[in-house]
C-alpha positions in Angstrom: 47.0 20.9 -62.8 49.0 18.2 -64.5 51.9 18.9 -62.2 49.6 18.6 -59.1 48.4 15.2 -60.4 51.9 14.1 -61.1 52.8 15.1 -57.6 49.9 13.1 -56.2 50.9 10.0 -58.2 54.4 10.4 -56.9 53.3 10.2 -53.3 52.3 6.6 -53.5 49.2 4.7 -52.3 50.3 4.6 -48.6 50.8 8.3 -48.3 47.6 9.1 -50.2 45.6 6.8 -47.9 47.2 8.5 -44.8 46.3 11.9 -46.2 42.7 10.8 -46.9 42.3 9.4 -43.4 43.6 12.7 -41.9 41.2 14.7 -44.1 38.2 12.5 -43.1 39.2 12.9 -39.4 39.4 16.7 -39.8 36.1 16.9 -41.6 34.5 14.8 -38.8 36.0 17.0 -36.1 34.6 20.1 -37.8 31.2 18.5 -38.2 31.2 17.5 -34.5 32.1 21.0 -33.3 29.4 22.5 -35.7 26.7 20.2 -34.4 27.8 20.1 -30.8 27.8 23.9 -30.2 25.2 24.9 -32.8 22.5 22.5 -31.5 20.3 23.7 -28.6 20.8 22.5 -25.1 17.9 20.2 -24.2 16.4 20.2 -20.7 13.7 18.0 -19.1 10.2 19.1 -19.7 8.3 16.3 -17.9 9.1 12.9 -16.5 7.1 9.9 -15.3 4.6 10.3 -18.1 2.3 7.5 -19.2 1.9 6.7 -22.9 -1.3 8.7 -23.4 0.1 11.8 -21.8 3.4 11.6 -23.6 1.7 11.1 -26.9 -0.5 14.2 -26.3 2.5 16.3 -25.3 4.5 15.2 -28.3 1.6 15.9 -30.6 1.4 19.4 -29.1 5.1 20.0 -29.7 4.9 18.8 -33.3 2.0 21.1 -34.0 4.1 24.1 -32.8 7.3 22.9 -34.6 9.2 22.6 -31.3 12.1 20.2 -31.4 12.0 17.5 -28.7 13.8 14.4 -27.4 12.2 11.4 -25.9 14.1 9.4 -23.2 13.3 7.0 -20.4 11.4 4.5 -22.6 8.9 7.2 -23.5 8.4 8.5 -20.0 10.5 11.6 -20.4 10.3 14.5 -22.8 13.0 17.1 -23.3 12.9 20.4 -25.2 15.4 23.2 -25.8 16.3 25.2 -22.7 14.9 28.4 -24.0 11.5 26.8 -24.7 11.2 24.8 -21.5 9.3 27.3 -19.3 6.9 28.4 -22.0 6.1 24.8 -23.1 5.7 23.7 -19.5 3.0 26.2 -19.0 1.3 25.3 -22.3 1.3 21.6 -21.7 0.6 21.6 -18.0 -2.9 20.3 -18.5 -1.7 17.5 -20.8 1.0 16.4 -18.3 -1.6 16.3 -15.5 -3.5 13.7 -17.5 -5.7 16.1 -19.5 -4.5 14.5 -22.7 -5.7 11.1 -21.7 -9.2 12.1 -20.8 -12.0 14.2 -22.3 -13.9 16.7 -20.3 -16.8 19.0 -21.1 -14.8 20.2 -24.2 -16.3 17.2 -26.0 -19.4 19.3 -26.5 -17.4 22.1 -28.2 -16.8 19.9 -31.3 -20.2 18.3 -31.6 -23.2 19.7 -33.3 -26.5 19.4 -31.4 -28.4 19.5 -34.7 -27.3 16.1 -35.9 -26.9 14.4 -32.5 -29.3 11.9 -31.1 -30.3 11.7 -27.4 -28.2 8.5 -27.1 -25.1 10.3 -28.3 -25.7 13.2 -26.0 -26.0 10.8 -23.0 -22.8 9.1 -24.0 -21.0 12.4 -24.4 -22.3 13.5 -21.0 -21.0 10.3 -19.4 -17.6 10.7 -21.0 -17.4 14.3 -19.9 -18.3 13.4 -16.3 -15.7 10.7 -16.2 -13.0 12.9 -17.7 -13.7 15.8 -15.3 -13.7 13.5 -12.3 -10.5 11.9 -13.4 -8.8 15.3 -13.7 -10.0 16.3 -10.3 -8.8 13.1 -8.6 -5.4 13.5 -10.3 -5.0 16.8 -8.5 -5.0 15.0 -5.1 -1.6 14.6 -3.5 -0.3 11.1 -4.0 -2.4 10.3 -7.1 -0.4 10.0 -10.3 -3.2 8.9 -12.6 -6.9 8.1 -12.2 -9.6 6.5 -14.4 -13.3 6.8 -13.5 -16.0 4.6 -14.9 -19.6 5.5 -14.3 -22.7 3.3 -14.6 -25.8 5.5 -15.0 -28.8 3.3 -15.8 -31.7 4.8 -17.6 -35.3 4.1 -16.5 -37.0 1.7 -18.8 -40.4 2.8 -20.3 -43.4 1.7 -18.4 -41.2 0.5 -15.5 -41.5 1.5 -11.9 -38.2 0.1 -10.9 -35.1 2.2 -11.0 -31.5 1.2 -10.5 -29.1 3.4 -8.6 -25.9 4.7 -10.4 -22.5 3.3 -9.4 -18.9 4.1 -10.0 -15.6 2.4 -10.1 -12.2 4.2 -9.8 -8.8 2.9 -10.6 -5.9 4.9 -9.1 -2.2 4.9 -10.0 -0.3 6.0 -6.9 3.2 7.6 -7.0 4.8 5.4 -4.5 2.8 6.3 -1.4 -0.5 5.1 0.1 -3.6 7.1 0.5 -4.9 7.6 4.0 -8.4 7.0 5.1 -9.5 10.7 4.8 -8.3 10.8 1.2 -10.2 7.7 0.3 -13.4 9.0 1.9 -12.9 12.3 0.1 -12.7 10.6 -3.3 -15.9 8.6 -2.5 -17.8 11.7 -1.5 -16.5 13.7 -4.5 -17.8 11.1 -6.9 -21.1 10.6 -5.1 -21.8 14.3 -5.0 -21.0 14.7 -8.7 -23.5 12.1 -9.9 -27.2 12.5 -9.2 -28.7 9.9 -6.8 -25.4 8.2 -6.2 -24.5 7.1 -2.7 -21.0 6.5 -1.3 -21.9 2.8 -0.8 -22.0 2.5 -4.6 -18.4 3.7 -5.2 -15.5 1.2 -5.4 -11.9 2.3 -5.4 -8.9 0.1 -6.4 -5.3 0.7 -7.2 -3.4 -0.2 -10.3 -1.8 -3.1 -8.4 -5.2 -4.6 -7.7 -5.4 -3.5 -4.1 -8.9 -2.8 -2.9 -9.1 0.5 -1.1 -12.9 0.5 -0.4 -16.0 -1.4 -1.6 -18.3 1.2 -0.2 -19.3 2.5 3.2 -21.6 1.0 5.9 -24.7 2.8 6.9 -22.9 4.2 9.9 -20.3 5.8 7.7 -17.4 3.5 8.5 -15.2 2.1 5.7 -16.2 -1.4 4.9 -13.2 -2.5 2.9 -10.4 -1.5 5.3 -8.8 -4.6 6.5 -7.3 -4.9 9.9 -3.8 -4.4 8.7 -5.0 -1.3 6.8 -6.5 0.1 10.0 -3.4 -0.6 11.9 -1.3 1.1 9.3 -3.6 4.1 9.0 -3.6 4.5 12.8 0.1 4.4 13.0 0.5 6.9 10.1 -2.0 9.2 11.7 0.0 9.4 14.9 3.3 9.6 13.1 2.0 12.5 11.0 0.9 14.3 14.2 4.4 14.0 15.7 6.1 15.2 12.5 3.8 18.2 12.2 4.2 19.1 15.8 8.0 18.9 16.0 8.5 20.1 12.5 7.2 23.6 13.4 10.3 24.2 15.6 12.9 21.7 14.4 12.2 21.9 10.7 10.0 19.7 8.5 13.0 17.6 7.4 14.5 17.2 10.8 12.1 14.7 12.3 11.1 11.1 11.3 8.5 9.2 13.3 7.2 5.7 13.1 4.3 4.5 15.2 3.1 0.9 15.4 -0.4 0.3 16.8 -1.4 -3.0 18.4 -5.2 -3.0 18.0 -8.0 -5.4 19.1 -10.7 -6.1 16.6 -12.9 -8.2 18.8 -16.6 -7.2 19.2 -17.3 -7.2 23.0 -20.8 -7.0 24.5 -20.9 -6.3 28.3 -24.0 -6.5 30.5 -23.4 -5.0 34.0 -25.9 -4.7 36.9 -24.6 -2.8 40.0 -26.4 -2.5 43.4 -25.5 0.2 45.9 -26.6 -0.7 49.5 -25.6 2.7 50.8 -28.4 4.3 48.8 -31.8 3.1 50.2 -35.3 4.5 49.6 -38.5 3.4 51.5 -40.9 2.4 48.8 -43.9 1.2 51.0 -44.8 0.8 54.7 -47.6 -1.6 56.1 -48.7 -1.3 59.8 -51.0 -3.9 61.4 -52.5 -3.4 64.9 -54.5 -6.2 66.6 -56.3 -6.3 70.1 -57.8 -9.6 71.6 -59.9 -9.8 74.9 -61.5 -13.1 76.3 -63.5 -14.1 79.6 -63.4 -17.7 80.5 -65.8 -19.1 83.4 -66.2 -22.6 84.8 -69.8 -24.1 84.5 -71.9 -24.8 87.7 -72.1 -28.4 88.9 -75.2 -30.5 87.9 -77.6 -31.4 90.8 -81.0 -33.3 91.3 -82.7 -30.0 91.8 -81.9 -28.9 88.4 -83.9 -31.8 87.1 -87.2 -31.1 89.0 -90.0 -29.4 87.1 -90.2 -25.8 88.1 -87.7 -26.6 90.6 -85.9 -23.9 92.4 -82.1 -24.1 91.9 -79.2 -22.0 92.2 -78.2 -20.7 88.8 -75.0 -19.0 89.8 -72.0 -19.8 87.5 -68.8 -21.3 88.7 -65.5 -19.5 89.1 -64.0 -17.8 85.8 -61.0 -16.0 84.2 -60.7 -13.0 81.8 -57.6 -12.3 79.4 -56.7 -9.3 77.1 -54.0 -9.3 74.2 -52.7 -6.4 72.0 -50.4 -6.9 68.8 -48.8 -4.3 66.4 -47.0 -5.3 63.2 -45.2 -2.9 60.8 -43.6 -3.8 57.4 -41.4 -1.3 55.5 -40.2 -2.1 51.9 -36.9 -0.4 50.8 -35.7 0.2 47.2 -31.9 -0.3 46.7 -30.1 1.7 44.0 -29.3 -0.5 41.0 -27.4 0.3 37.7 -27.6 -1.9 34.6 -25.0 -1.3 31.8 -25.2 -2.9 28.4 -21.9 -2.1 26.6 -21.1 -3.0 23.0 -17.4 -2.4 21.9 -16.7 -2.6 18.2 -13.3 -3.8 16.9 -10.4 -1.3 16.3 -9.5 -0.5 19.9 -5.9 0.4 20.5 -4.3 -2.0 23.0 -0.7 -0.5 22.8 1.4 2.0 21.0 5.0 1.7 20.1 6.5 5.1 19.2 10.0 5.6 17.6 11.1 9.2 16.8 14.4 10.1 15.2 15.5 13.7 15.5 18.3 15.3 13.5 21.2 17.3 15.0 20.8 21.0 15.6 21.9 23.2 12.7 24.3 25.9 13.7 25.4 28.7 11.4 28.7 30.4 12.3 29.4 34.1 11.8 31.3 33.3 8.6 28.4 31.4 7.2 29.7 28.0 7.9 27.0 25.5 8.7 27.6 22.7 11.3 25.4 20.2 13.0 25.7 19.6 16.8 23.9 17.0 19.0 21.0 18.3 21.0 21.2 18.8 24.7 19.5 16.3 27.1 17.1 19.0 28.2 16.0 19.5 24.7 15.5 15.8 24.2 13.4 15.6 27.3 11.1 18.4 26.0 10.8 16.6 22.7 9.9 13.4 24.5 7.2 15.2 26.6 5.7 16.7 23.4 5.6 13.3 21.8 3.9 11.7 24.8 1.2 14.4 24.8 0.7 14.2 21.0 -0.1 10.5 20.9 -1.9 10.2 24.3 0.8 8.1 25.9 -0.6 5.6 28.4 1.9 3.6 30.4 -0.8 1.4 32.0 -1.6 -0.2 28.7 2.1 -0.9 27.9 2.9 2.0 25.5 6.6 2.3 24.7 8.4 5.4 23.4 12.0 5.9 22.1 13.3 9.3 21.0 16.8 9.3 19.5 19.1 12.2 18.3 21.2 11.2 15.3 22.7 13.0 12.3 20.7 12.4 9.2 22.5 10.9 6.2 20.7 13.3 3.8 18.3 16.1 4.6 16.4 18.4 2.4 17.8 21.9 2.6 14.8 24.1 3.6 16.9 27.4 3.3 16.4 27.6 -0.5 20.1 28.5 -1.3 20.9 30.2 -4.5 22.4 28.1 -7.3 26.2 28.1 -7.4 27.6 30.6 -9.9 31.1 31.7 -11.0 31.6 35.0 -12.8 27.9 35.1 -13.8 28.0 31.5 -15.2 26.0 28.7 -13.8 27.4 25.2 -13.1 25.9 23.8 -16.2 27.3 26.5 -18.4 30.7 26.1 -16.9 30.6 22.4 -17.5 29.6 22.9 -21.1 32.4 25.4 -21.7 34.9 23.0 -20.1 33.6 20.2 -22.3 34.2 22.4 -25.4 37.6 23.4 -24.2 38.6 19.8 -23.6 37.5 18.8 -27.1 39.4 21.7 -28.6 42.6 20.8 -26.7 42.3 17.2 -27.9 41.8 18.4 -31.4 44.9 20.6 -31.3 47.0 17.7 -29.9 45.7 15.5 -32.6 46.7 18.1 -35.3 50.2 18.6 -33.8 51.1 15.1 -32.9 49.3 13.1 -35.6 48.3 15.2 -38.5 51.4 17.3 -38.8 53.9 14.4 -38.9 51.7 12.6 -41.4 51.5 15.6 -43.7 55.3 16.3 -43.3 56.2 12.8 -44.3 53.7 12.8 -47.1 55.3 15.8 -48.8 58.9 14.8 -48.1 60.8 14.3 -51.4 62.7 11.1 -52.3 66.4 11.0 -51.2 69.0 12.3 -53.7 70.9 9.9 -55.9 74.2 11.9 -55.7 75.9 13.5 -52.8 76.9 17.1 -53.7 80.1 18.0 -52.0 79.7 21.7 -52.4 77.0 24.3 -52.0 76.2 24.5 -55.7 73.8 26.9 -57.3 70.6 25.5 -55.7 69.3 26.7 -52.3 69.2 24.7 -49.2 65.5 24.0 -49.6 66.2 22.1 -52.8 69.2 20.3 -51.4 67.2 17.1 -50.8 66.3 16.8 -54.6 68.7 15.5 -57.3 70.8 18.4 -58.6 73.9 19.1 -60.5 77.0 18.7 -58.3 79.5 21.5 -58.2 83.0 21.8 -57.0 83.8 22.4 -53.4 85.5 25.7 -54.1 82.8 27.0 -56.5 81.4 30.4 -55.6 77.8 30.5 -54.5 75.6 33.1 -56.2 74.3 35.6 -53.8 71.3 36.8 -55.8 69.0 33.9 -54.6 66.2 35.7 -52.7 63.3 34.5 -50.5 60.8 35.3 -53.3 62.5 32.7 -55.4 62.0 30.1 -52.7 58.2 30.4 -52.6 57.7 28.7 -56.0 55.8 25.4 -55.8 58.0 22.3 -55.9 56.6 20.7 -59.0 58.3 17.5 -60.0 58.8 16.6 -63.6 60.5 13.6 -65.4 63.5 14.3 -67.8 63.5 11.4 -70.2 63.3 9.1 -67.1 67.1 9.3 -66.5 69.0 10.2 -63.4 65.8 10.3 -61.4 63.5 13.2 -60.9 64.4 16.8 -60.5 62.4 19.8 -59.5 61.0 22.0 -62.3 61.3 25.0 -60.0 65.0 24.4 -59.5 65.5 24.5 -63.3 63.6 27.7 -63.5 65.7 29.2 -60.8 69.0 28.1 -62.5 67.8 29.8 -65.7 67.0 33.0 -63.9 70.4 33.0 -62.2 72.2 32.4 -65.5 70.3 35.3 -67.0 71.1 37.6 -64.1 74.7 36.5 -63.7 76.0 35.3 -67.1 79.7 35.9 -66.4 79.7 33.9 -63.1 77.7 31.1 -64.6 80.1 30.9 -67.5 83.1 30.7 -65.2 81.5 28.0 -63.2 80.8 25.9 -66.3 84.4 26.3 -67.4 85.7 25.1 -64.1 83.4 22.0 -64.4 84.7 21.3 -67.8 88.3 21.7 -66.8 87.7 19.5 -63.7 86.2 16.7 -65.9 89.0 16.9 -68.4 
């Protein structure tokens, strides 16, 4: 042990520091390999989580002693690859928002014996809100939902009752809800709460956008703005086009955009039309009149007419007679008349602008190679005709349509290809093995190019103080250390074997003169002298004669 310590002290501070650095590097490399390949491979469990859902999932993992990693500022949770599928099934309800809301399970942990009616009403309200939130979150396009119900209680000795109301806050996952989805949410909530009407349900988004304030008595949405109606109409027609063409071209091979120009003016029209060709006799009046008259001239006055009891001629004078007949008929006719009172509400389509982009045709060769070729003009004409029929194209109102065939920059592969594998290994496994192999190669290079030279230089002995001209008694391994010089013609003992070379080179100090020599060399010289005393004696005699 003392020899080892002497050897360490003989190396010097610089060499000891180099050896310590190499040792630390090797230990760190071993620890890296141990932790890198012994630790499990983590895979994504859920992403896009809110704080409440992430907290519930983490709590569930901790309860089951499952290791996990949190990334993405708390929105992503990763678990070991062998635990991912099982934990995804167990935490599906929590990831869907079940951890942030309480449903009817609130009654499982409460005792009805010590609960008041007020507590029961509050728990019922919480359960309804939680169940409605979970149901709304299952709708496509809704990431999270929060429902708040107002269910007023009837006051004692009061005849007045207040209707319940509800407010809903939606967090959307990057897309807008169409009109049918908004109406569905309204009716869902109204049907779940007694005596609630759809007019009492308000829906807003997490960005403060009002989707609806309720519904009018005729069932139309009251809060849809004009721009919302234009957008909803365009999306409706675009969805029709994509659904129609996607059945034959592929769901990812068609993109449609429809812009609707709409008029929101309320028009009232009163129209009265007469048709002279359609006459009907309503009444007939006939008047017949006959007139007859006789006109005679009076006799002339004479003296005889003035005498008493006078005889006179009483014959009248000459006269005329007339006769007149008149007939009058009046017929009243009724002419056909049409009166129209037309009231046109806002939201009438004035014009449609349709743009459709169709991907190239996918062609699979006999060897499995997939290529994309432009579609023929005949096929494009058929597609255009289908689009015209789907949207009700009307050229008289100025509708415009444009159908273009271009290669999509990226298209979802609907074929469902198998994951790439090589010799039974997936791409991730091959990349992991390549990573480990690369680290191993770097480690070997570091050992060969850095560690080995440092260790070699650290264990090199100091240069010899005398240049031995001959071979001497010591072996070539000990030639670098100070040794007794011998004559050039001195015979070399042949009994030095490989077993004798394996002794440790332990340095000692002989009265601090002539430098340091190797203790193993002294032992070897003693052994040689004991084995070959005659040859050793002759060599010493030659040295003595040479010095004299």
